[in-house]
C-alpha positions in Angstrom: 174.0 125.8 54.8 170.8 126.8 53.0 170.5 125.2 49.7 172.9 122.3 50.1 172.0 119.6 47.6 171.8 115.9 48.4 175.2 115.1 46.7 177.0 117.7 48.8 175.4 116.2 52.0 176.7 112.7 51.0 180.1 114.1 50.3 180.1 115.7 53.8 179.1 112.5 55.4 181.6 110.4 53.5 184.4 112.9 54.2 185.4 113.3 50.6 186.6 116.6 49.3 184.6 117.5 46.3 183.3 120.7 44.9 179.6 121.2 44.0 177.4 123.9 42.9 174.7 124.5 45.5 171.1 125.5 44.8 172.1 129.2 44.6 174.6 128.5 41.9 177.7 129.0 44.2 180.7 126.7 44.1 181.0 124.9 47.4 183.8 122.7 48.8 182.6 119.8 50.9 185.7 120.1 53.1 185.0 123.8 53.9 181.4 123.0 54.5 182.3 120.1 56.8 184.6 122.4 58.8 181.8 125.0 59.1 179.4 122.3 60.3 181.9 120.8 62.8 182.5 124.3 64.2 178.8 124.9 64.5 178.4 121.6 66.3 181.3 122.5 68.7 179.7 125.9 69.4 176.3 124.3 70.1 178.0 121.7 72.4 179.8 124.4 74.4 176.6 126.4 74.8 174.8 123.3 75.9 177.5 122.6 78.5 177.2 126.2 79.7 173.5 126.0 79.9 173.6 122.7 81.9 176.2 124.2 84.3 173.9 127.3 84.8 170.9 125.0 85.4 172.7 123.1 88.1 173.7 126.4 89.7 170.1 127.6 89.7 168.8 124.3 91.1 171.3 124.5 93.9 170.3 128.1 94.6 166.7 127.2 94.8 167.2 124.3 97.3 169.6 126.6 99.3 166.9 129.3 99.5 164.4 126.7 100.8 166.9 125.6 103.4 167.5 129.2 104.4 163.8 129.8 104.8 163.3 126.8 107.0 166.3 127.9 109.1 164.9 131.3 109.5 161.6 129.7 110.7 163.6 127.8 113.3 165.2 131.1 114.4 161.9 132.9 114.9 160.3 129.9 116.5 163.0 129.8 119.1 162.9 133.6 119.6 159.1 133.5 120.1 159.4 130.5 122.5 161.9 132.3 124.7 159.3 135.0 125.2 156.3 132.7 125.6 153.9 133.5 128.5 153.8 129.9 129.7 156.7 129.4 132.0 157.3 125.7 131.1 157.3 126.5 127.4 159.6 129.5 127.9 162.1 127.5 130.0 162.1 124.6 127.5 162.8 127.0 124.7 165.5 128.8 126.7 167.3 125.4 126.8 166.9 125.2 123.0 168.1 128.7 122.6 171.4 127.9 124.5 172.2 125.3 121.9 171.1 127.5 119.0 173.1 130.4 120.2 176.3 128.7 119.0 175.0 129.0 115.5 172.4 131.8 115.1 171.3 133.4 111.9 174.9 134.0 110.8 174.8 130.4 109.5 172.7 131.6 106.6 175.4 134.0 105.5 178.1 131.3 105.2 179.0 129.5 102.0 177.0 126.4 101.1 179.5 123.9 102.5 180.0 125.7 105.8 176.3 126.2 106.1 175.6 122.5 105.6 178.3 121.6 108.2 176.7 123.9 110.8 173.1 122.8 110.1 174.1 119.2 110.5 176.0 119.9 113.7 173.1 121.9 115.1 170.5 119.2 114.4 172.9 116.6 115.8 173.2 118.7 119.0 169.5 119.0 119.3 169.2 115.3 118.9 171.9 114.6 121.4 170.2 116.9 124.0 166.6 115.9 123.2 166.2 114.3 126.7 166.9 117.6 128.4 164.5 119.5 126.1 160.8 118.9 126.9 159.7 117.9 123.4 156.0 117.7 124.3 156.1 121.5 125.0 158.3 122.2 122.0 156.4 120.1 119.5 156.6 122.9 116.9 160.4 122.7 117.3 160.4 119.0 116.4 158.3 119.8 113.2 160.6 122.6 112.1 163.7 120.5 112.8 162.3 117.7 110.6 161.7 120.3 107.9 165.2 121.6 108.3 166.7 118.0 108.1 164.6 117.4 104.9 165.7 120.8 103.4 169.3 120.0 104.2 169.0 116.5 102.7 167.5 118.0 99.5 170.3 120.5 99.3 172.9 117.8 99.9 171.4 115.7 97.2 171.3 118.6 94.7 174.8 119.7 95.6 176.3 116.3 95.2 174.5 115.8 91.9 176.5 118.7 90.6 
């Protein structure tokens, strides 16, 4: 494409089939040059689509990693609470652990859709049983559940955007 003269560019734009001598002294067909340009544009568009697709995948992976991190924090908070020296705290966290035991860390290893379904179900179960769980003792649990709900919402938003 180097050395195209102004007349050749107009011929390409107008779609006429003409032959011109380019700046390097070579005979150039406007139809051939237009096909080359169109192919180049198609190649660039395909690469752009691939790049956009990869960017969406990377964004989804990032929000999933954040969600996994918050979920792990919940796991270790519950584990620590069930071994807490204060009896009231330990008993409250044992109630929490009974609900959590239905899900456990295996949730993180599931595909994105199943993981979302389980996290939503888990947080709903905690919400449904909040009266039986002493939330004043398990205040850290409430904070981590809020973070988990936020991370899940961010993931859902990113996933649905793709």
